[in-house]
Structures are given as structure tokens and as C-alpha cells.
C-alpha positions, 0 to 999 in steps of 0.5 A, a space after each residue: 120245261 125243267 130246269 135240267 132239260 134245259 140244262 140239257 138241250 144247252 150242252 147238246 147245242 153247245 157240243 156241236 160248236 167246241 171240241 169234243 172230250 173225246 180228243 183226250 182219249 187215249 187210243 184214238 186215233 187222229 187224222 194223221 194216225 189214219 193217213 199214217 196206217 193207210 200210207 203204211 198198209 194200204 194195198 193198193 200203194 203197195 203194189 204202185 210202191 212196186 212199180 216204181 221199184 221195177 222202173 227204177 230197174 229200167 234205167 240199170 238196163 238202158 245203162 247197161 248199153 254204156 259198158 262193154 260186153 265180155 262173154 266166155 265160150 267154150 267148144 267141143 265138135 266132132 264131125 267124119 267125112 267120107 263115109 266114118 272114114 275119117 273122125 274130126 274134132 275140135 276144142 275151143 275155148 276163148 273170151 270175146 269182147 265188144 264194145 260199140 263207140 256210136 250208133 246214132 246216140 240210142 244210148 243216151 235217148 234210152 238212157 234219157 228216156 227211162 229217167 224220165 219214165 221212172 221220175 213219171 212213176 214216182 210222181 203217179 205215185 205220189 198221186 195215187 198217195 195223196 189220192 189216198 189221203 183224200 179219201 182218209 181224209 174224207 171217210 174220216 170225216 164222215 165217220 165223225 159226221 155219221 158218230 155226231 150223227 147217231 149222239 143226235 138220234 140217241 137224244 131224240 130217242 131220250 126227248 122223245 122218252 120224255 115227251 111221252 112221259 108229259 103225256 102220260 103225265 098230262 093224261 092221267 091228270 085229264 089234262 091229256 088225250 089218249 090221241 096225245 099218247 099215240 103222237 108221242 109213241 109214235 114220235 119215240 118209234 120214229 126216233 129208234 127206227 132213226 138211231 138203227 139207222 144212224 147206227 147203222 150208217 157209222 159201221 158202214 162208214 168205219 169199215 169204209 175207214 178201215 178198209 183205206 187203212 189197209 185194216 179187216 172192215 169190223 176194227 173196232 177203230 175209235 176216232 178222235 172228233 175234230 170237227 169244232 176245230 175250224 179255221 177259216 181263212 179266207 180262200 185264195 181268188 180262182 186264179 191264185 188257186 191255178 196258178 199254185 196247181 200248175 207248179 205244185 201238182 204232181 199230174 202236170 210234173 209226170 206230164 212234163 218227164 212223159 213229154 221228154 220221155 216221149 222226145 227222147 223216144 223219138 231221138 231213139 227211134 231217128 238214131 237208126 238212121 246213123 251208122 253204128 261203130 262197134 270194138 270187138 276183140 278176141 282171144 281163144 286156145 283151138 284145136 283138134 287136141 286139148 293138150 295141143 290147143 293153140 292160142 289165137 286172137 283178134 282186134 277188129 272194128 265192125 261199120 254199120 251203116 243202114 241202107 233200106 230197112 223196108 221204111 221201117 224206120 221211117 214209119 217208127 220215127 213219125 209214130 213217136 211224132 204222132 204220139 208226142 202230138 198226143 200228149 201234148 194234147 192229153 196236158 191241155 186236157 189234163 190243164 183244163 181238167 185241174 181247172 175243173 177240179 179248182 172250180 168245184 173245189 172252190 165252190 165246195 168250200 164255199 157253200 159248205 161255209 156259208 152253209 155252217 153260218 145258216 145252220 149254226 143259227 137255223 140250230 139255236 133257233 130250233 134249241 130255243 122253238 124246243 124249250 119253248 113247246 116243251 115249256 109251254 105243253 108240259 104247262 097246258 098251253 101248248 098242243 102234243 103236234 107244236 111239240 113233235 115237230 118242234 122235235 122234228 124240227 131241232 133233230 132236221 137242224 143239229 144234224 144239217 149242223 153236223 153236216 156242214 160242218 164235216 163238209 166244209 174239212 172235206 170241201 178244204 181236204 178237196 181244195 188242198 188236193 186240187 191245189 197239190 199241197 194235200 
């Protein structure tokens, strides 16, 4: 094997282990850039934001119950009696106002419920945002994985072409058979096929990333390669991760707000049992002629005591209390779901970390094996079958390592998401 070829293979191996020079290329998007683009442009997140703003207006709507109601009224009527022999006209214009002094705390309960629902929607929006960040992170590293695999496939094509050149040279020298050439051609054909698949996989991965960032699928996005930036910090215990999730997960905070809102809905329903007290005032001008309208006013209070509504209030209270019990069970289910998510993410980090260590050693051995096989075949002491097997093993080992690194990056992001720290 030539020294140039050895240098080429060594460089290829260390390119997987060291940060890519692409980091320094202007115009490439980092993971942070991709996330920011998604937050700004993703239509699903924008729709969620509008829903939050819509619910904010319901707070103002509920708060209106604390203010008096004022109305301006004007009307003009004409009527007749005695078969039309007597005609009358009446004109009335004025202002009326009413203010509720007590309604069984329904105004307060409705206002508090609106605030709790608004908070719940803020947390829901944040959950959607974190899911988007996780999906972008996943698509980002899958794109880097596809880029690395495409480079691996391109190198495999070059190596296979070199092996074919070896076989042709040995055949001319009478040291190889036609069968060696055919095997090398098959190896080259297979390598070119894998290159085509890898190129299309990269386009599909970029299309997915573009879509999450709110860009056209065919946008020529270029991203920074940070796969080699590995910070293998110790992972906390499962119990610590679960406790952290209970403190940080926005889904948990959302349920607390929903439970508070439901408590207020129960209070709102119970308010129907209480009497209602209103202050009413009216001032108007009335008369049969506009020029002769007289001033009138009155001020009073209205007490309304509910006596019987066909048991509707009782049914409404019971329904709201059942809804609260349902929410409590949903909250318990959420806790179990979070626990399972943390456990799966915890195991995924563990597995991908172990896979990185194992595949790194496998790649090192496969690189050395390929180098030896090329040298032996070139010197006439090795067979073409050994060489093609070594090439296949090297490509598989390299791509296994690339996938392990990408999966490790993704599993770390998933673990952060499950604990609410993404």
C-alpha cells in the first residue's frame, strides 16, 4: 500500500473524530441558528401563539364583570286607538346603568378561571416550542449524519475505483485473473449505488429540517458540522432526573393551572345557589312631543333569589366536580408518562454512549484491516475477496460510528426535553 493511500485513510478516520473545518465556513447555520429560524418561521408555533393571545382577551372579558354596565336608549313610537280615530306618539331618550354588588362570587371565580386557563395555554405554547426545538435538533443531527455517510460513500467509491485499478494492473502483469476484475467492478457498482442512496437521504433530511425551520423543502441549507464536539458528562440518576422534571416540565405546570381553573369553575357553578344583588339607575326624557319631553329618573336595587331551576345548578356543580376528578387522573397519567419518557431517554443516552465507544474501536480496527488488505493484494499475497470484504467492513464500521455519534447527540437532547431543560 502506498504512503499516499495510508495518509488518505488516516485522514478519513480522524475526520470523524475531530471537529470539522466546516465550522469556519461563513453562511452555514449552527444548531442555534436553525432553532431560531424555526421559532420565528414555523407556522405551527405561530398558530399556537395566536391561540395564547386569543385566551388573553378572555381575561379582559371576564374582568368586565367588575365594572358597571351603562346603556344609552332612545326610542320613538306611534300608536292608535278606537279604529284609528285617536293617534298617539311617544318619544323617550335616556341613560341607564347597573352594577352588580354580589352574585355569589361568580365574577371572581370566572376571572380567576380565565387567568388560570391563560397560564395553561402559555405552558402549552412553551411545550409546543420545546417539541419544535427537539424536532429541529433531531433533524439537524440526522442531516449531519446523512452528510457524513455521503462523504463515507464517496470515499468508498474512490477506494473501490482504486481497487479496480489494482486488479487491472495485476491482470496486465499476469498476477490476477479476470475474476478479480469482475469482483472489483461489482464492488465499485455497489459503492456507487450506496452513494446514490446516501445523496438522496441527505436531500430528504435537509428537506425535513427546512420544513421545521419554516423554509421551502428544497432550500439549499448548509449547516455547521459539530458532531465531533462531544461532551460526555455523567448523567444523573433516574430519581434525580424525575424530580427535576416535576419541577421544570411545562406540562406539569400546565396541569397545575388547569386544576386551579377547574376549582374556579366549581365555585362558578356553586355561585348559582346564592342570591344576586344589583344597583340600577335610569335617567331619561320622555313625552308625546320632542319639544315637550319631561325629565324622569329612578334609582333602585334588585335582589334576585334563586328558588328552583329544575336541579340544573346541582347537575352543573356535579359535572364540574367530576371534571376535576378526571383532570386529577390525567395528571397522574402525565406523571407516569414523564417517568417512562425519562427512563427511555436515560437508556438511549447510555446505549448510544456505549455504541460510540464500541464503534470507535471497530472503526480503528477496520481502518487497519483495510490498509493491510490493500497492501497484501497489491504485493500479491492477498486475494481480491479479502480486499472487498475489508472495504465492506470498513464502510460499515465508519457509518456505524457516525450513526452512534448522531444518536448520542439526539439522545442527549431528548433527555433534556424530558426533564424540561431543552
